[in-house]
C-alpha positions in Angstrom: -11.1 16.9 -30.7 -7.8 17.6 -28.9 -5.6 14.7 -28.1 -3.0 14.1 -25.4 -4.7 15.3 -22.3 -4.6 12.5 -19.7 -6.4 13.4 -16.7 -6.0 15.6 -14.0 -2.5 17.0 -13.0 -3.5 18.9 -10.0 -6.0 21.1 -8.0 -5.3 24.5 -6.8 -7.1 25.8 -3.3 -6.9 28.4 -1.3 -7.0 28.2 2.8 -6.7 30.5 5.9 -3.6 29.2 7.4 -0.6 27.4 6.3 0.7 25.8 9.3 -3.1 24.1 9.7 -3.5 23.3 6.1 -0.3 21.3 6.1 -0.7 19.4 9.1 -4.2 18.3 7.7 -2.5 17.0 4.2 0.8 15.6 6.0 -0.5 14.1 9.1 -4.1 13.6 8.9 -4.6 12.5 5.0 -0.9 11.0 4.8 0.2 12.9 1.7 3.8 13.8 1.1 4.3 17.6 1.0 6.6 17.5 -2.1 7.1 21.4 -2.7 7.2 24.7 -0.4 7.3 27.8 -2.4 5.2 31.0 -2.9 2.9 32.6 -5.3 4.0 33.7 -8.3 1.8 37.1 -7.8 2.0 37.1 -4.5 5.2 36.3 -2.8 4.3 36.9 0.8 1.7 34.0 0.4 3.2 30.2 0.3 2.2 27.4 -2.3 2.5 24.6 -0.7 2.2 21.4 -2.7 0.9 17.5 -1.4 1.2 14.7 -3.2 2.7 11.0 -3.2 6.2 10.2 -3.4 7.5 12.3 -6.5 4.7 14.6 -6.9 3.1 12.8 -9.6 0.6 14.6 -12.0 -2.3 13.3 -11.2 -2.0 13.2 -7.1 -0.9 16.5 -6.1 -3.4 18.9 -4.0 -1.8 22.7 -3.9 -3.0 25.6 -1.6 -2.2 29.4 -1.2 -2.6 30.2 2.4 -3.7 33.6 2.7 -3.7 34.2 6.3 -7.0 34.9 7.7 -9.1 35.2 4.7 -12.9 34.9 5.0 -14.3 31.2 3.7 -15.8 31.0 0.7 -19.5 30.3 0.1 -20.3 27.8 -1.6 -22.2 27.7 -4.8 -21.9 27.0 -8.9 -19.0 27.8 -11.2 -16.4 25.8 -9.1 -15.2 22.4 -8.1 -17.4 21.2 -5.3 -15.9 18.0 -4.5 -12.1 16.8 -4.8 -12.1 12.9 -4.5 -9.0 10.8 -3.6 -8.7 7.0 -4.7 -8.1 4.4 -1.9 -7.9 1.0 -2.4 -10.9 -1.4 -1.8 -12.1 -1.7 2.0 -10.5 1.0 3.1 -13.3 3.6 4.0 -13.6 2.1 7.3 -9.9 2.8 8.4 -10.4 6.3 7.1 -13.6 6.7 8.8 -12.1 5.8 12.0 -9.1 7.8 11.3 -10.8 11.0 10.2 -13.6 10.9 13.2 -10.5 10.0 15.9 -8.8 13.4 14.3 -11.9 15.6 14.7 -12.5 15.6 10.9 -15.8 17.4 10.1 -18.6 16.6 7.8 -18.2 12.5 7.5 -20.6 11.3 5.5 -21.1 8.2 3.1 -22.8 7.1 0.3 -22.3 5.4 -3.2 -22.1 6.9 -6.7 -21.6 5.3 -10.0 -21.1 2.0 -8.2 -18.6 3.3 -6.2 -18.5 3.5 -2.2 -17.4 7.0 -1.1 -16.6 9.0 2.1 -17.1 12.9 2.2 -15.4 15.4 4.7 -14.5 18.6 5.1 -10.9 20.3 5.3 -10.1 22.9 7.8 -11.4 25.6 5.6 -14.7 23.6 4.5 -13.6 22.1 1.8 -15.6 19.6 0.2 -13.6 16.4 0.1 -14.6 12.5 -0.6 -12.2 9.5 -0.8 -13.5 6.6 -3.3 -12.9 2.8 -2.8 -11.1 2.3 -6.4 -10.2 -1.5 -6.6 -8.0 -1.2 -9.5 -5.8 1.8 -9.0 -2.3 0.6 -9.1 -0.6 4.0 -9.0 2.0 3.6 -5.7 0.9 5.8 -2.6 3.3 7.6 -0.4 2.9 5.5 3.3 4.9 8.3 5.7 1.8 8.2 7.9 -0.7 6.1 6.3 0.2 2.4 5.6 -0.2 0.8 2.0 -3.3 -1.1 2.3 -5.0 2.3 3.0 -3.3 5.3 1.7 -4.3 7.3 -1.0 -3.3 7.1 -4.3 -3.8 10.3 -6.1 -7.0 11.9 -7.3 -10.2 9.6 -8.5 -11.8 12.9 -9.7 -13.2 16.5 -9.5 -16.7 17.6 -9.5 -18.1 20.8 -11.2 -21.0 22.3 -9.9 -22.5 24.3 -12.6 -25.7 25.5 -13.2 -26.0 24.3 -17.1 -24.0 21.8 -18.2 -24.5 21.9 -21.9 -21.5 24.0 -23.1 -19.1 22.6 -20.4 -20.1 19.1 -21.1 -19.3 20.0 -24.9 -15.7 21.2 -23.6 -14.9 17.8 -22.1 -15.8 16.2 -24.9 -13.7 18.1 -27.1 -10.9 17.7 -24.5 -11.1 13.8 -25.0 -13.2 13.3 -22.4 -16.3 10.4 -22.8 -19.5 10.7 -21.2 -19.7 7.1 -19.0 -23.1 7.8 -17.2 -25.5 9.9 -16.0 -27.8 9.7 -12.4 -29.0 12.0 -9.9 -28.1 15.3 -11.7 -24.5 14.2 -11.9 -22.9 13.6 -15.5 -19.6 11.3 -15.3 -16.8 11.8 -17.9 -13.6 9.4 -18.3 -10.3 9.7 -20.3 -9.0 6.7 -22.0 -5.6 5.7 -21.4 -5.4 8.5 -18.2 -2.7 8.7 -15.4 -5.5 7.3 -12.9 -7.4 10.7 -12.3 -9.1 10.1 -14.8 -13.0 11.7 -14.3 -14.6 14.9 -14.2 -18.3 14.9 -12.9 -20.8 17.6 -13.3 -23.1 18.3 -11.2 -26.0 20.4 -12.5 -27.8 22.7 -10.2 -30.0 25.4 -11.9 -31.2 27.2 -8.7 -28.3 27.5 -6.8 -26.4 30.9 -6.3 -22.6 31.6 -8.2 -19.9 30.4 -5.5 -18.1 33.3 -4.0 -14.4 32.2 -3.4 -12.4 32.3 -0.2 -10.9 29.6 2.2 -12.1 26.1 1.2 -12.9 27.2 -2.5 -10.8 25.4 -5.1 -9.1 28.2 -7.5 -8.7 26.4 -10.4 -8.2 22.3 -11.8 -5.5 21.5 -13.9 -5.0 19.1 -16.7 -1.9 17.0 -17.5 -0.3 16.9 -21.1 3.1 15.3 -21.5 5.1 17.9 -22.6 5.6 21.7 -23.9 5.0 20.8 -27.4 1.7 18.7 -26.7 0.4 21.8 -24.9 1.0 23.8 -27.8 -1.1 21.8 -29.7 -3.8 22.2 -26.9 -3.3 25.8 -26.8 -3.9 26.0 -30.3 -7.1 23.7 -30.6 -8.8 25.6 -27.9 -7.8 29.2 -29.5 -8.8 28.0 -32.7 -12.2 27.0 -30.9 -12.6 30.6 -29.5 -11.2 30.0 -26.0 -9.3 32.8 -24.5 -6.1 31.1 -23.4 -3.3 32.7 -21.7 0.4 32.5 -23.2 2.5 29.7 -21.7 3.3 30.4 -18.3 7.0 28.9 -16.8 5.8 27.6 -13.0 9.2 26.1 -12.8 8.1 22.7 -12.1 5.6 22.8 -14.9 4.5 25.1 -17.7 0.9 26.2 -17.5 -1.7 27.6 -19.5 -5.1 29.3 -18.3 -8.7 29.3 -19.9 -12.0 30.0 -18.1 -14.7 27.7 -19.0 -18.3 28.4 -20.1 -19.5 27.4 -16.5 -17.3 29.7 -14.7 -14.5 26.9 -13.7 -10.9 27.9 -14.4 -9.0 25.5 -16.4 -5.3 24.9 -16.5 -3.1 22.5 -18.6 -0.1 21.8 -17.3 2.9 19.4 -18.7 3.9 16.3 -16.5 7.5 18.1 -16.9 10.2 18.8 -15.6 8.8 17.7 -12.3 9.4 18.5 -8.5 12.8 17.2 -8.3 14.1 19.7 -10.7 15.6 21.5 -7.7 15.4 19.0 -5.0 16.5 15.5 -4.8 13.6 13.6 -4.1 14.7 11.9 -0.9 14.0 15.8 0.2 11.5 17.0 -1.5 9.2 19.6 0.3 12.0 20.7 3.2 13.5 23.7 1.9 11.5 27.1 1.0 12.0 27.0 -2.9 11.6 30.3 -4.5 11.0 31.7 -7.9 13.9 33.1 -9.5 12.4 36.2 -9.7 11.5 36.5 -5.6 15.1 35.2 -4.2 16.3 38.6 -3.7 13.2 38.4 -1.1 14.3 35.6 0.6 15.4 37.4 4.2 11.8 38.9 4.2 10.2 36.1 3.2 11.6 33.4 5.9 10.9 35.9 8.4 7.8 37.1 7.8 6.2 33.7 6.6 4.2 31.1 9.1 6.9 29.1 10.3 6.1 25.4 9.6 6.8 22.6 11.6 6.7 19.0 10.7 6.8 16.5 13.5 9.2 18.8 15.9 11.3 19.9 12.5 10.6 23.6 11.8 10.9 24.8 8.2 
């Protein structure tokens, strides 16, 4: 069994509009934009990161906004719902807030003894807020007060036609099965970072998803540092998984592999963090470019969508 995975690190999705995406996460959900950079492989596309004050692993939602791309078609082989943790008794506040801001798809339910509020993102993204009474993570309170603010991720739900091989993989990654009900199996990691759960929703009769705006591109798991990441990589390759070499993503190092159910997994380091090139008080304000794309700065600053934050451009 792999040791050293400490819960979710980040979740990365696709969007059709950077301005709308930024407004939704910073204003509607009240997260902090902790980095504004570009896609390493497509520098004409932003890579936007939202989370808590420091962009702590386990709190960070990231997006590739490809202007005007078609919406994805939901299905199996993808992350269906990304869930955030909020304090106990916070859902009534969020229901009124989201409804008042025109957010679609509001629906309340309960799962594994926890109250949830489902809602849709700007591109039909599947989200939920989960009341978690014992989450001690400090929230970002730029738009929402501490009594109600998002603490970080609660879980990611994988939609799969067959759960067997992916369940085995999660157990190998250090997760244990906690409970199963109504076609959903919950896995949790002990001693995690607060973003501790992965749910598997088994849907044998549902077609494969077609990625587009609103789709999760990949889900990342956290490890402490590069040494532990190399241990995880060796364990996965020894088991037969095709794992990428370590890739420097400026704010963490990454490896990627495809799961048996079709979902792309990443294992990312907690180091060096989002304050490596910006002071913590000013995270996400300036356009930061990977070294290999710095020569494109003038072009990118002219052609990327201008993002305005409460009257402040860029």
